[in-house]
Every structure is written in structure tokens, then in C-alpha cells.
C-alpha positions in Angstrom: 0.0 0.0 0.0 2.9 2.4 0.8 4.4 1.8 -2.7 1.0 2.5 -4.2 0.5 5.8 -2.4 4.0 6.8 -3.4 3.3 5.9 -7.0 0.1 8.0 -6.9 1.9 11.0 -5.3 4.4 10.7 -8.3 1.6 10.8 -10.8 0.0 13.6 -9.1 3.3 15.6 -9.2 3.4 15.3 -13.0 -0.3 15.7 -13.7 -1.0 18.7 -15.9 -4.0 20.8 -15.8 -6.2 21.2 -19.0 -4.9 24.7 -19.6 -1.3 23.5 -19.2 -1.8 20.6 -21.6 -3.3 23.1 -24.2 -0.4 25.4 -23.8 2.0 22.6 -24.3 0.2 21.4 -27.4 0.3 25.0 -28.8 4.0 25.2 -28.2 4.6 21.8 -30.0 2.4 23.0 -32.9 4.3 26.2 -33.2 7.6 24.4 -33.1 6.5 22.0 -35.7 5.3 24.8 -37.9 8.6 26.6 -37.5 10.5 23.6 -38.4 8.4 22.9 -41.4 8.8 26.5 -42.5 12.5 26.5 -42.7 12.6 23.4 -45.0 12.4 24.2 -48.7 12.5 22.7 -52.1 15.9 22.1 -53.7 15.9 24.6 -56.5 15.6 28.4 -56.7 15.3 29.0 -60.4 14.8 32.1 -62.5 13.2 31.4 -65.9 13.7 33.8 -68.8 11.8 33.6 -72.0 13.4 35.6 -74.8 10.8 35.8 -77.7 12.2 38.8 -79.6 12.4 36.8 -82.7 8.7 36.0 -82.8 6.6 38.8 -84.3 2.8 39.2 -84.5 2.0 36.8 -81.5 0.3 37.9 -78.2 3.1 38.0 -75.7 0.9 36.7 -72.9 1.6 33.1 -74.0 5.2 33.6 -73.4 4.5 35.3 -70.0 2.3 32.4 -69.0 5.0 29.9 -70.0 7.6 31.7 -67.8 5.3 31.7 -64.8 4.3 28.2 -65.2 7.9 26.8 -65.6 9.1 28.9 -62.7 6.4 27.7 -60.5 6.8 24.1 -61.5 10.6 24.1 -61.0 10.5 26.0 -57.6 7.4 24.5 -56.0 8.1 20.8 -56.6 10.1 18.6 -54.3 12.4 16.8 -56.6 13.9 14.4 -54.1 13.4 13.3 -50.6 16.3 15.4 -49.3 15.6 18.2 -46.8 17.0 21.5 -47.9 17.1 24.6 -45.9 15.9 27.9 -47.5 19.5 29.2 -47.7 20.7 25.8 -49.1 18.5 26.0 -52.2 20.4 25.8 -55.5 20.2 29.0 -57.5 19.9 28.2 -61.2 18.8 29.9 -64.5 16.9 28.7 -67.5 17.4 31.2 -70.2 15.1 30.1 -73.1 15.2 31.6 -76.5 12.2 31.0 -78.8 13.3 30.9 -82.4 10.0 29.6 -83.8 6.4 29.4 -82.5 3.5 27.7 -84.2 0.3 28.9 -82.5 -1.8 26.4 -84.3 0.1 23.3 -82.9 1.4 25.1 -79.7 4.9 24.1 -80.9 8.0 25.9 -79.6 11.4 25.6 -81.2 14.0 26.9 -78.8 17.5 26.9 -77.4 18.1 27.1 -73.7 21.2 28.1 -71.6 21.1 26.2 -68.3 23.1 27.6 -65.6 23.5 26.8 -61.8 25.6 28.3 -59.1 27.3 26.9 -56.0 28.2 29.2 -52.9 31.8 29.0 -51.7 32.3 28.3 -48.0 33.0 31.3 -45.8 32.9 33.9 -48.6 30.4 35.9 -50.6 31.8 34.3 -53.9 29.5 31.9 -55.8 31.1 29.5 -58.4 29.4 28.2 -61.6 28.4 24.6 -61.0 27.0 24.1 -64.5 26.6 26.2 -67.7 25.6 24.7 -71.0 23.4 25.3 -74.0 20.8 22.9 -75.0 20.4 23.4 -78.7 17.2 21.2 -79.0 15.0 22.7 -76.2 11.8 22.0 -78.2 8.3 21.3 -76.8 4.6 22.0 -77.0 2.8 24.2 -74.6 -0.7 25.7 -74.7 -1.4 28.8 -72.6 -2.6 27.9 -69.1 -1.5 24.3 -69.4 -1.0 22.6 -66.1 2.3 20.7 -65.8 2.4 17.2 -64.3 5.3 14.9 -64.2 5.7 11.2 -63.6 9.2 9.8 -64.0 8.0 6.3 -64.5 5.9 7.3 -67.4 7.5 10.1 -69.3 5.0 11.3 -71.9 5.5 15.2 -71.9 8.4 16.8 -73.5 8.3 20.0 -71.5 8.2 18.4 -68.1 10.8 15.8 -69.1 13.2 18.6 -70.1 12.7 20.5 -66.9 12.9 17.2 -64.7 16.2 16.2 -66.6 18.0 19.5 -65.6 16.5 19.4 -62.2 18.0 16.0 -61.5 21.2 16.9 -63.2 21.8 20.2 -61.2 20.9 18.7 -57.9 23.1 15.6 -58.5 26.1 17.9 -59.6 25.6 20.0 -56.4 25.6 16.9 -54.3 28.8 15.5 -56.0 30.4 18.9 -55.2 29.8 18.4 -51.3 30.6 14.8 -51.0 32.5 12.2 -53.1 29.9 10.7 -55.6 27.2 12.2 -53.3 24.7 12.8 -56.2 24.7 9.0 -57.2 21.1 8.4 -56.6 19.7 11.6 -58.1 21.9 11.3 -61.2 20.7 7.7 -61.6 17.2 9.1 -61.7 18.2 11.5 -64.4 19.7 8.7 -66.4 16.4 6.7 -65.8 14.5 9.6 -67.2 16.5 9.7 -70.3 15.9 6.0 -70.9 12.1 6.6 -70.2 12.1 9.5 -72.7 13.2 7.3 -75.7 9.7 7.3 -77.1 9.3 11.1 -77.2 9.4 12.4 -80.7 12.0 15.2 -80.0 15.7 15.4 -80.5 18.1 15.2 -77.7 17.3 12.0 -75.8 18.8 9.4 -78.1 22.3 8.0 -78.2 24.6 9.0 -81.1 22.6 12.1 -82.1 25.6 14.2 -81.2 28.2 14.0 -78.5 26.8 16.7 -76.2 23.1 16.1 -76.2 21.2 15.3 -73.0 21.8 11.6 -73.5 25.5 12.0 -73.9 25.9 14.3 -70.9 24.3 12.1 -68.3 25.3 8.8 -69.9 29.1 10.0 -69.7 28.7 11.4 -66.3 27.4 7.9 -65.0 30.0 6.0 -67.0 32.6 4.2 -64.7 35.4 5.6 -66.9 34.4 9.0 -65.7 34.4 8.4 -62.1 37.6 10.4 -61.8 35.6 13.4 -63.2 33.0 13.0 -60.6 35.6 12.8 -57.8 37.4 16.0 -59.4 34.1 17.8 -58.7 34.4 17.2 -55.0 38.1 18.0 -55.1 37.8 21.2 -57.0 34.9 22.6 -54.9 35.1 21.2 -51.4 38.9 20.7 -50.9 39.8 23.6 -53.3 37.4 26.6 -53.4 35.9 26.0 -50.0 39.4 25.9 -48.5 40.7 29.0 -50.2 38.8 31.2 -47.7 40.8 29.6 -44.9 44.1 29.2 -46.8 44.3 30.4 -50.4 47.5 28.6 -51.2 46.4 25.3 -49.8 43.2 25.6 -51.6 44.9 26.4 -55.0 47.3 23.6 -54.3 44.5 21.2 -53.9 42.9 22.4 -57.0 46.3 22.0 -58.9 46.6 18.4 -57.6 42.9 17.5 -58.8 43.6 18.9 -62.2 46.8 17.0 -62.7 45.3 13.8 -61.4 41.4 13.2 -61.6 40.7 15.7 -64.4 43.6 14.5 -66.5 42.8 10.8 -66.0 39.1 11.4 -66.8 40.1 12.9 -70.2 42.8 10.2 -70.8 40.3 7.4 -70.0 37.5 8.6 -72.1 38.9 11.1 -74.5 35.8 11.3 -76.7 33.7 12.7 -73.8 32.8 16.3 -74.0 32.4 16.7 -70.3 36.0 18.0 -69.4 35.7 20.4 -72.4 32.3 21.7 -71.4 33.5 22.1 -67.8 36.7 24.1 -68.9 34.5 26.3 -71.2 32.5 27.6 -68.2 35.5 27.6 -65.8 38.1 29.5 -67.9 37.6 32.8 -66.2 37.7 31.3 -62.8 40.7 29.2 -63.4 42.6 32.3 -64.8 41.8 34.2 -61.7 42.9 31.3 -59.4 46.4 31.2 -60.9 47.0 34.7 -62.2 50.1 35.9 -60.2 49.9 32.9 -57.8 51.6 29.6 -57.7 55.1 28.3 -58.7 56.1 28.2 -62.5 56.1 24.4 -62.2 52.6 24.2 -60.8 51.3 26.6 -63.5 53.0 24.8 -66.3 51.4 21.5 -65.2 48.0 22.9 -64.8 48.3 24.8 -68.3 49.3 21.5 -70.0 46.3 19.5 -68.8 43.8 22.3 -69.7 45.3 23.0 -73.1 45.2 19.2 -73.9 41.4 19.2 -73.0 40.4 22.4 -74.6 43.0 24.0 -76.8 40.4 26.6 -78.2 40.6 28.5 -74.9 44.3 28.9 -75.1 44.0 32.6 -74.6 42.6 32.0 -71.2 45.1 29.3 -70.3 48.0 31.7 -71.2 46.7 33.9 -68.3 47.6 31.1 -65.9 51.2 31.6 -66.7 51.1 35.3 -66.0 
């Protein structure tokens, strides 16, 4: 009986009044709302539609397309990953309409897709991806509602957007941990395979060496694993380190270029990925080495970059200055 009374006293001691319970529940609800509020989708995209080449057409269809795409990209949760608002990947879809058939709702376009990555402990942002899609063609009727099912790809426009969403997220994850984007990039490759029945250019093998198929297929090729490792080395151990120690960060970048970037190019010389990468990194690389580093280090970096992309030799010359 003594133990029973003690147990009752313990229960009474922790018993809450109805008002206290309601206050506690309100606090929990508020905390949950706050936690939910700070989570966000993965992408923060700006869509631009350039229709200057199209005359005699009501511009409202282009305005509606821009708004619809921006909402589709930014409001959709593309993965199960939890991003904070300040972690969203800033990206741009600059779409130029070269032909528009109002009767069939057919758009013939090119698109410049660009994504950025912040550099740790600095206000600097680095280009994560920048490439032009010359076959960004699709059909869209004003006020269309966009829906996407990656298991059944039957709409060209949503397939295009999903492809670049997965590619950008995967590249971003690779830059923060070695091969970190594997699952998302595999979804990108699966999408390409599921898009083979679409009657649009850009999804099939051997159409050209830098179409959508070629880019993701090369990126997921085992022979290009050094290139994926290079992404982590360049951003995480290179640029991110430069805020703390500029010389160490630059040296890490030099080592990564001379090892993994060089090996990726040698193992799969027909892949366009290293060349595309050097195309949009030429200015940044010139700034990293201009007036910095030993002559031996500069020569070694120059030789690798020139062997990959001789067309940018004017920029590589700046490395030796």
C-alpha cells in the first residue's frame, strides 16, 4: 500500500491541468510549424523567355510559359532530401524562342542552363553548370497545367525540366561529398531511358556528342568516375578551402587537375564533359592562378587544360602570368 500511495503521489506531481496541456500542445504545434517552414525545395530557379524573334504573337503566352515553368521548378520537391531555404540551388533557365506555331502550340527553342554553388566562408559563388541545349523544343498551350511522372515520361516539356533539375541537384551533391549525387543522377539517367519514345531530338544516343543523353550517360560511366571525384576535389577541398588558406586551396585544385581531371580525359577522350567544364571555368581558373603559384605548378595545370580544350588557349595563357 505504501508503494501504491508513493506511485500516486508521483503521478499527481506530474499531472498537468487542462490549460497547461493546451499550452504545451500549442507550443509543440508552433515548433513543428517553424521546423516545417525552414525546410524548402531544392531549386531556386529564374526562368527567362526571350521571344524577340517572334513577331505578331500575343506576348501573354510567353509570360504564362515563364510563370508556369518557374512555379513548376521551384514548388516541386524533386527528391526526398531536406534543404534549408539558404541551401536552395540558385539556377537559371534562359530560353530563347526561335519559332512558335500557334496552331500546334509548338515551340522551337534553345536554352542556356546555368547553376551556381556558394563557396564556403565567402560571398563568392562559383558556376556549377553552364551549357546550352540546342534542342529545347516542346509543345505548350497557354494555361496548361504541368504534371510529371518519372516512371511514365509522356510530356516533352516536363521531361526537359526534370532532366535539368535532377542533373543540377546531382552535380551539387557531388560537389559536397564524393559521388554524393549518385542516386539523383541515376534518376536523371532513368528519365533519359524512359524518354526514348518522345518524338523530340536530344534524348537518343549517337545524335551528337553533347546532347542530353550524352551528358548524363558519360557522367554516370565508370570511366568518368575520376571526373566526378574531381568535382568534389575542386569545390570542397579547393574553392571552399581558399577562404581559410588560399595557397592550400589552390594547391589542392592543382593536384585535382593533374590527377583526376587529366585521368578522366585520358580514360575517355571522346567525352565532352571535361571540355564543357573548362568552357565555363576558364575565367575562374585564370583568376585562381594569375600571379599565384610556382612556375612548375602553373605549367602542369596549363598543359592539362590545353590538352582538354586548346580553343581556350588565350585563357590558359593567363595562368602563366
